[in-house]
C-alpha positions in Angstrom: 157.1 134.1 37.4 156.0 130.5 37.5 159.5 129.4 38.3 159.8 131.8 41.2 156.5 130.7 42.6 157.5 127.1 42.3 160.8 127.7 44.1 159.1 129.6 47.0 156.6 126.8 47.4 159.4 124.2 47.4 161.3 126.2 50.1 158.1 126.3 52.2 157.7 122.6 52.0 161.3 122.0 52.9 161.0 124.2 56.0 157.8 122.5 57.0 159.5 119.1 56.7 162.4 120.2 59.1 161.9 118.5 62.5 161.2 120.7 65.4 164.2 120.8 67.8 163.3 121.1 71.5 165.2 123.7 73.4 167.1 123.0 76.6 164.6 124.9 78.7 161.7 122.9 77.2 163.5 119.6 77.9 164.2 120.6 81.5 160.6 121.5 82.0 159.5 118.2 80.6 161.8 116.2 82.8 160.7 117.8 86.0 159.4 115.5 88.7 155.7 116.0 89.4 156.3 116.0 93.1 158.9 118.8 92.7 156.5 120.7 90.5 153.9 120.5 93.2 156.4 121.7 95.8 157.3 124.7 93.6 153.7 125.7 93.0 152.8 125.3 96.7 150.3 122.5 96.2 152.2 119.8 98.1 152.2 118.9 101.7 155.9 119.6 102.1 155.3 123.3 101.5 152.8 123.5 104.3 155.3 122.0 106.7 158.0 124.3 105.6 155.8 127.4 105.9 154.8 126.2 109.4 158.4 125.8 110.4 159.1 129.2 108.9 156.4 130.8 111.0 157.6 129.0 114.1 161.1 130.1 113.5 160.0 133.7 113.0 158.1 133.6 116.3 161.2 132.1 118.0 163.3 134.8 116.5 161.0 137.5 117.7 161.0 136.0 121.2 164.8 135.9 121.1 164.9 139.7 120.6 166.6 141.0 123.8 164.5 144.2 123.9 161.2 142.3 123.6 162.3 139.9 126.3 163.4 142.8 128.5 159.9 144.4 128.1 158.2 141.2 129.0 160.3 140.2 132.0 160.6 143.8 133.2 156.8 144.2 133.2 156.3 141.0 135.1 158.9 142.0 137.7 157.3 145.4 138.1 153.8 143.8 138.6 155.2 141.4 141.2 157.0 144.1 143.2 154.0 146.5 143.2 151.6 143.7 144.1 153.8 142.6 147.1 154.3 146.2 148.3 150.6 147.2 148.0 149.4 143.9 149.6 151.8 144.4 152.6 150.8 148.0 153.0 147.1 147.5 152.8 146.9 144.6 155.2 144.9 145.5 158.4 146.8 145.9 161.7 144.9 142.9 163.2 146.2 140.4 160.7 149.4 139.7 162.7 147.8 139.5 166.1 148.7 136.6 168.4 146.4 133.6 168.8 147.6 131.1 171.3 145.0 128.6 170.1 146.8 128.4 166.7 150.4 128.1 167.8 153.0 126.2 165.8 150.7 125.1 163.0 152.2 123.6 159.8 151.3 125.2 156.4 147.6 124.6 155.6 145.0 126.2 153.3 144.0 128.5 156.1 147.7 129.4 156.9 149.8 129.0 153.8 153.0 129.8 155.6 152.0 128.3 158.9 152.0 130.0 162.3 154.7 130.8 164.8 155.1 130.1 168.5 152.6 132.9 169.3 150.0 131.8 166.8 150.7 134.7 164.3 150.0 134.1 160.6 153.4 133.9 159.0 152.0 134.7 155.5 150.7 138.1 156.8 153.9 138.7 158.7 156.0 137.9 155.6 154.0 140.3 153.4 154.3 143.1 156.0 158.0 142.4 156.3 158.5 142.5 152.6 156.7 145.9 152.4 159.0 147.3 155.1 162.1 145.9 153.3 160.9 147.5 150.0 160.4 150.8 151.8 163.9 150.7 153.3 165.4 149.7 150.0 163.6 152.6 148.2 165.0 155.2 150.7 168.5 153.7 150.7 168.7 153.4 146.9 167.4 156.9 146.3 169.8 158.3 148.9 172.8 156.4 147.3 171.8 157.6 143.9 171.6 161.2 145.0 175.1 161.0 146.6 176.5 159.5 143.5 174.9 162.2 141.3 176.2 165.1 143.4 179.7 163.7 143.6 179.8 162.9 139.9 178.7 166.4 139.0 181.3 167.8 141.4 184.0 165.7 139.9 183.4 167.3 136.5 183.7 170.9 137.8 187.5 170.9 138.3 190.6 168.6 138.3 191.2 169.2 142.0 187.7 168.1 142.9 188.0 165.1 140.6 191.1 164.0 142.5 189.5 164.4 145.9 186.3 162.6 144.8 188.3 159.8 143.3 190.3 159.4 146.5 187.0 159.2 148.5 185.5 156.6 146.2 188.6 154.4 146.5 188.6 154.8 150.2 185.0 153.6 150.5 185.6 150.8 148.1 188.5 149.5 150.2 186.2 148.9 153.2 183.9 145.9 153.1 180.2 146.6 152.8 179.0 144.8 155.8 181.7 146.2 158.2 181.0 149.8 157.3 177.2 149.1 157.3 177.3 147.7 160.8 179.4 150.6 162.1 177.1 153.2 160.5 173.9 151.5 161.6 175.3 151.4 165.2 176.2 155.1 165.0 172.7 156.1 163.7 171.0 154.1 166.3 169.2 151.6 164.1 165.6 152.0 163.2 164.1 152.4 159.7 165.8 155.8 159.1 169.1 154.8 160.6 169.3 151.6 158.5 168.3 153.5 155.3 171.0 156.1 155.9 173.6 153.5 156.7 172.8 151.6 153.5 172.7 154.8 151.4 176.2 155.9 152.7 177.7 152.6 151.8 176.2 151.8 148.3 177.1 154.9 146.3 180.8 154.4 145.3 180.4 152.2 142.2 177.5 154.3 140.9 179.5 157.5 141.5 182.4 156.0 139.6 180.1 155.3 136.6 178.7 158.9 136.8 182.2 160.3 137.0 183.3 158.3 133.9 180.3 159.5 132.0 181.0 163.1 132.9 184.6 162.9 131.8 183.4 161.5 128.5 180.9 164.2 128.0 183.4 167.0 128.7 185.1 166.2 125.4 181.9 166.7 123.4 181.7 169.5 120.9 178.6 171.2 122.3 180.3 171.2 125.8 183.3 173.0 124.3 181.0 175.5 122.5 179.2 176.2 125.8 182.6 176.9 127.4 183.4 179.4 124.7 180.0 181.1 125.1 180.9 181.9 128.7 178.8 179.4 130.7 180.3 178.3 134.0 181.2 174.7 134.7 178.4 174.3 137.1 175.8 175.5 134.6 177.2 173.2 131.9 177.2 170.2 134.3 173.6 170.8 135.4 172.1 172.0 132.1 173.9 169.9 129.5 175.5 166.9 131.3 172.8 165.9 133.8 170.1 165.0 131.3 172.5 162.4 129.8 173.0 160.8 133.2 169.3 160.1 133.9 169.3 156.6 132.3 172.5 155.6 134.2 171.2 157.0 137.5 167.8 155.3 137.1 169.2 151.9 136.3 171.9 152.3 139.0 169.3 153.1 141.6 167.2 150.0 140.7 170.3 147.8 140.8 171.1 149.1 144.3 167.6 148.0 145.5 168.3 144.2 145.9 171.6 144.9 147.7 169.9 147.3 150.0 167.1 144.9 150.9 169.5 142.0 151.5 171.8 144.2 153.7 168.8 145.5 155.6 167.8 141.9 156.4 171.4 141.0 157.3 171.9 143.8 159.8 168.4 143.3 161.2 169.3 139.6 161.6 172.3 140.6 163.6 170.2 142.8 165.9 171.5 146.2 164.7 168.6 147.1 162.3 164.9 147.5 162.8 163.3 147.2 166.1 161.7 143.8 167.0 158.2 145.5 167.0 158.4 146.2 163.3 157.7 143.3 161.0 160.8 142.8 158.9 162.3 139.8 157.1 165.5 140.0 159.1 163.6 139.9 162.4 161.5 137.0 161.2 164.5 135.0 160.2 166.4 135.9 163.4 163.5 134.7 165.6 162.9 131.5 163.6 166.5 130.3 164.1 165.6 129.2 167.7 162.8 127.0 166.5 164.4 125.2 163.5 165.7 122.5 165.7 162.2 121.8 166.9 161.1 120.9 163.3 159.3 124.2 162.5 161.1 124.7 159.2 158.3 126.9 157.6 159.2 129.8 159.9 162.4 130.4 157.9 161.8 128.7 154.6 158.9 130.7 153.3 160.1 134.2 154.4 163.6 133.5 153.0 162.1 132.3 149.7 159.9 135.4 149.5 162.8 137.7 150.1 164.8 136.0 147.4 161.9 136.3 144.9 161.5 140.0 145.6 165.3 140.6 145.3 165.4 138.7 142.1 162.5 140.7 140.7 164.4 143.9 141.4 167.5 142.5 139.7 165.4 141.4 136.6 163.8 144.9 136.4 167.2 146.6 136.6 168.7 144.4 133.9 165.7 144.9 131.7 166.0 148.6 131.9 169.7 148.3 131.3 168.9 146.4 128.1 166.3 148.9 126.9 168.4 151.9 127.6 171.8 150.5 126.7 173.5 151.6 129.8 176.1 150.1 132.1 176.6 146.5 132.9 174.7 145.3 136.0 177.9 143.9 137.6 179.4 147.4 137.7 176.7 148.7 140.1 176.8 147.2 143.6 
């Protein structure tokens, strides 16, 4: 018994005398730089800079989101268009009266766009002209969209109708816009209704081609085939099942027709085949100002032209934003 106790005590002393070996993990922990240890625990200044850079990068990444940018720019464009249109429509009739005492004034605080040779405020005339152009563009774009929708639905009804409508689309696309626009405006006798009708009849082919392509793609869908087997007519299928899918394309297409309609209205009015001279329109303002540019009155054409470009650009931005949000056709395909 005594011998066993002595042996156990000797073994315990031997184990106590064995030197403690440090493991690899302990050695690594002991050799860590204090600065790096602070960076890991988040107590150093480098971490604060890195987190700030991370937050800034996250904000930049959120701003680079195309849908978020589309919402922001589309909202700004809509606000600008509505503001210009309402301001031009709500201006009193006496705001563009002649005042011979204030003729040919350069831009000042009282007259931001200056005055013309009759003393009329060019800022007020420009706002009224933009409101008229927006009204013409609205009528023309809606008319062109309606024609494109009807022809696209008709093309999906039968193969014979598809061939005829395709031939009509190619025929209209082969004629330049401005030539057919001038001819139709002359036939309709000008005026607001005549110009809107002429623009509507010349700006539907590309949108009709897009609608036709969508209809052909939808015809191969399973639910369309099931509707055929259930006994529904082709017209019912086109109106009830295909037309709801075309609403985003039609809406974006109509908005993208707007800037072209406004520019073409100003072009044919500038040529003297559009609106009457009594109506305030950008084309009339630019046409009248050409005779006075050589006299140094540059503001008569600069500010109305710049305002027209801003409104046209706002419509383009709004249409492209809706295209991004809805995932529809490319903006270059609708003209």
